[in-house]
N, C-alpha and C positions, 0 to 999 in steps of 0.2 A: 787709439782707435779714432779714425777720421770718419765723421758722419756728415750727411748732407742736411741734417735737421738740427737747427739751433733754437733753443728756448731761452728766454730771459729768466733771470732769477724770480721775477714777479710772476711770470707764467707758471714756472715750476711750483711755486708756492700755492697758486690757485688750483693747479691740478691736484696737488697733494691734499688740499683742504676739501675739494669736491669729492675726491675718491673716498675720503673718510666720512662723508656725509654732512659736511658743514656748509655746502652751497644751497641746501634746501631749507625752506622755512620749517620751524618746528610745527608739528600738528597741534591743532587746538586741543584735542583730546587723544593722547597717545593710546593706541590699542595694542593688543597682542600681535597683530599683523605688523604694526610699525616696529615693535620690539624685535620680532623674528627677522624682519628685513634688515634691521641694523646689525644684528649679529651675523647674518649671512654676509653682509657687506664687509664687516671687519674680519671675519674668518676665524678669529681667536680673541678671547678676552682674558687678560691675566687675572689670577686670583691672588689675593694677599690677605693676611690675617689682621693687619693693623686696622683698628676700629676707632681711631681718634676722631674722625669725621663720620665716615661709614666705610665699610669694607670696599675696596677698590673696584670689585667686579660689578657693583651697582652703578658706579659713576659714569662710565663711558656712554651708557644709554641716556642717562640724565643730561649729559653734555650735549647730546645730539637731539633728544626728543623733548626735553623738559620734564615736567613732573609726571612721569609714568608710574604705574602701580608697581611697587617693589615686589609684590607677591608674584608678579608675572615672571620675574627671573627665577624665583624659588620653584614655581610650578614647572617651568621649562627645563630647569636644571635637575631638580630633585623630586619632581612630582611622580605620579603613577605612570604617566606616559611621557617621559622626558624627550625633548628635542635636542638637548645639549648633553655632553658628557665631559668628564674631567680626565685630563691627562697632561703630560709634559709637552705642551705645544711651544708657546713662548713662556718659559718657566711653567709653573703650575697654572693651568688654563681651563676655561670652558670653551668648547667648540661644538659646532653642529654634529650630530651623531653620524652623519654621512661622511665626516672626515675620518672616522676611526680606522677604516681600512687603509687610509693613506699614511697612518702612523704605525702600522704593524711591523714594518721593517725596523723601526726604532725599538719596539717591544722585543722583536726577535734578537736584535743585537744585545739588548739588556739580558735576555734569557741566556744567551751564549757567552756572557761576560765581556762583550765588546763595547758596552756603554761607557759614558764618560764619568759615571759616578763610582769612583774607585772604591770608596768605603763600602758601598753595598755589594759591589762585585766581590770584595774580599770576604764579606759576611756570608755571601752565598757559597763561596768555596769552603769556608770553615764550618758553616752550620747548615749545609744543604738538607740533611735529614730533618732537622728541626723545622725548616721552612716547608718542606714537603708535608710534615705532620700538621702544620697549621693550615695548609691548603686543604688537606683531607678533612680537618675539623670544620672548615667553612663549608665544604661540600655537604657535610652531614648536618651541621647546625643551622646554616643560613646566615643572614647578615650579622656582622660583628663590628666592634669598634676596637681601637687601640687599647682601651681600658679592659677589654676581655682577656688581653694577653699582656698585662702590665707587669707580671712577675719577671724576675731575672735581673742581672746586673745592668746598670745604665751605661750608655756610651759616653764619649768625651763631649765637652761643651759644644763643639762644632756639629755634633749630631743632635743638638737640641735635647741632650740627655734622654734620648729615646731608650725605652726598654728593648730587650732583644725581640720581644713579641711585636712591638711597633716597627722595628727594623725589618722583621720578616714580612709584615703586611706591606710596607713600603716597597720592598723588593718585588713582591707579587704584583703590586700595583704598577710598578715600573715595567715589569715584564708583560703587562697586559692580561694577566691571568685573573685578576680581580679588578673591580673598579668601584667608584663611589656610587652607592645606591641612593643614599640621601645624606643629609647632615642633620645633626642635633646640636643646635647652637651653631658652632663652627666645627664641630668634631665630625670627621668622616665616619660614615657607616658603610662598610665594605661588603660586597657580595661577589660571587662569580660573575665575570663579564657576560658569559652566555646566559645568565639568568636576569641580567639587568638591562642590557641594550635591546632595542627592537630586533625581532627575529630577522627582518629584512636586512639589517646591518650585519648581524652575525653571519648570515648566509652569503653575503657579498664576497666574491672571490678576492683573494689577497693579490694586489698588483705587485709587480716587480719593484725593487727599490727605485730604479730609475724612473719608472712610470709614476710611482707615488710621489717622488720628489719633484718631478716636473709639475704635477698637479698642485703641490704645495707652493711652488714658485709662482704658478699661475694665480693662485689665491692671493699671494703676497703682492704680486705686481698689480692686480686689480685693486687691492685695498690701498695701495700707495700711489698709484697713477704713474708716477715717474720715480725711479729709484736707481741707486748704484747697486753693484753686485753685493757689496757689504750690507746694504739695506735689505736686499732680497734674502740674503743668507740669514740675517738676524731675526726676521719676522717669525720663522719657525725654528730658529737655532740649528740650521743645517751646518754640516761640516764645510770647511773652506773648499776642499776638493770637490765635494758633492755639488755645492752651489755653483762653482765655476763651470762644471760640466753641464749641469742642467740649464743654466742661463745660455751657454753657447748653443746648446741643442734647440732651445726655444727661439733664439735669434736666427739660427739656420732654417728653422721651420717657418719663419715669418711671424711668429707669435709675440715677439718683443722687438721693438724698433730702437736701435741704437741712436742716441741723441747726445748733443752737447748742450750743457746748461751753463750759461755765462756765470762765472764766479765759482763754479764747482770745480774742484781739482781732480775729480775722477770721472770716467765715462759714466753715462747714465742710460737707462732703458725705459722706453715709454710703452705703457699698456695700450694696445690699439684702440680700446674702447674708452680711453680716458677723455674727460671733458675739460675744456679750458674756459671757465666762466670769465666774463668781462669784469665782474666785480663780485665780491663775497661779503655778505653782511652778517657774519656770525657773531654770537655772543655766548661764551661758554667758559665755565671753570673746568679745568682739566686735571684729572687725577694725575699724580706723578707717574703712575703706571699706565696712562692712557696710550693707546696704539699710536696716536699722532706724535707723541713726544718720548716714547720709552727708549728709543735708540738715541742717546744723547748726541752722538756725532751728527746724525741726520737733523736733529732739532736745531743744533747750532748752525748747520749749513743752510737750512731753510728759513729759519726765523731770526738768526743773528743774535740769539740769546743763549747763555750758558746755564744749563739747568742740571743741578746735582741733587741727589737724594741725601738729606742730612740727618736722617733718623739715627744713623749709627755714629754721627759726629758728636763729640762731647758738647754739651750745651753752650759752654763759653766760647766755642770755636765755630758755632753755626753762623752763617752769614745771613740767611733769610728766615730760618725757623725750623721747626720739627717736621710738620706735615704741610708742605707748601704746594699750593695749587696755582699754576700759571693761569692767567686770564686772557682768553682769546677774544679780541675786539676787532670786528671786521676781518681783516686779513693778517693781523699782527698780534703778537703777544705783547700786551701793553702794561701788564702789572703782574704781581704775584702776591698771594696772601697765605699766611700761616693760620690754618683754621683748626678749631676744636669744637666738637659738639658737647656742650655742657647739658646733658640730658636732665639732670636733676633740677637745674635752674631754668630749663626750657630756652636756652640761648645758644646761638651759633656765635662762637667767640672768634674775633679777628685778632690774633695775637701779634700780628705784624702785617703791614701792607706796604708794598714797595712799587715804585714806578719803574717802567722799562723805557729805553730810549724812544720807542715809538708811541708812548703815551700821548694822549691828546687832552684838550680841555674838557672833553666829555667822558673821560675814562672813569673818574670817580663816580659819576652818576650811573653810568652803564654797569659798573661793577656792583654798586649798591643794589641796583635792581636785580642783578643775577644772584647776589647773596640772599636777598629776601626770598626769591623763588626757591633757592636751595633750602633755606631754613624751613619754609612751609612744607616742602617735599619730605624733609627729615622729621617733620612733626614738632618742630621747635617754634616758639612764639615770636622770637625777635633775633635781630643781629646786633651784636655789641662789639665795638672796637675797644679793646683793652690793652693794646700793645703799641709797639714802636713802628717806625718806618716812615719814609718821606711822603707816603700817600695817606698815612693814617688820619691826619687832621682833616684833609679834604673828604676822605671817605666817611668819617664820622659825621661831618656836616651834611653830606649827601644822604645819609641814612636818617 
């Protein structure tokens, strides 16, 4: 694809950072309005159960806003009048409730056995009557948890040893017939979607697959600023053919601008409203599931660093640690730290600290300041370096 617009790699990086909210200074006192604006900008926030630091869905807002009230997320996601809902967006995700109609095509595909989760498809074919009975029970009983239907044989290890009841609930969730009403701890409490989401959302007409997917690509393009087709596909996990068709349609309509980015080996697309700041002065610890870095191919292309999740790697084979957060300093990823919240001791433990090629003489001090702010936000009293890494010594001194 030949284009008349060429961006440097540095410009593309700044566009991406600005689109994700890192070009703006953090508010002195983050409010609910700041929180909602950030979620709207991102479009989707991944959920994950790992709680070694804090669960990942809390972290992207901290990275962009600083020490916001964590209760804000809980109110917006699981309160009496939620503005967010849970579904499979980019993996398990929180999204603005207005996005729900844009994902009904995915729910419909799941209900008709066309989804990608073959295990649940098979379970639906084999135990359809059982699933229907559980749905009828929820209609009659009201909110339920997996524990309410815990009887029955367990699945294979890849199913997280779910009971048949839990599998039935997850199929109903995938098909959009039930959703998360609230959470107790981290356990989902399910209810009928029509009883949980705002009536205005329920009554919104269902768009066609093509219209909904175009809107999802628009959200993705706005959230990334400049992106390849693979980047745009990954943001909401669209199919390859669907993404190719929708991107082509948006280019034809003039809503995406084809561009060439120096150093990128694939064509790219620029969101017309994207900003290109002259300079970005960000400072943020990034969850390994943060929107900015969750697609590893894009992360390596933009920042020149290779990031891999090592949670499932045997301890003796991990290169950087168990739960590693990259550190964004200015416009570069300059370090990464393996963190753990020791809640009993009141300490945020740095189990490893590593430099990246773009680290500067200020990196240790900047990282120390960010770690202190994170510790305070988490209700921990101090930061303690207890592990290895070529930045550990300087970081301990800076702290």
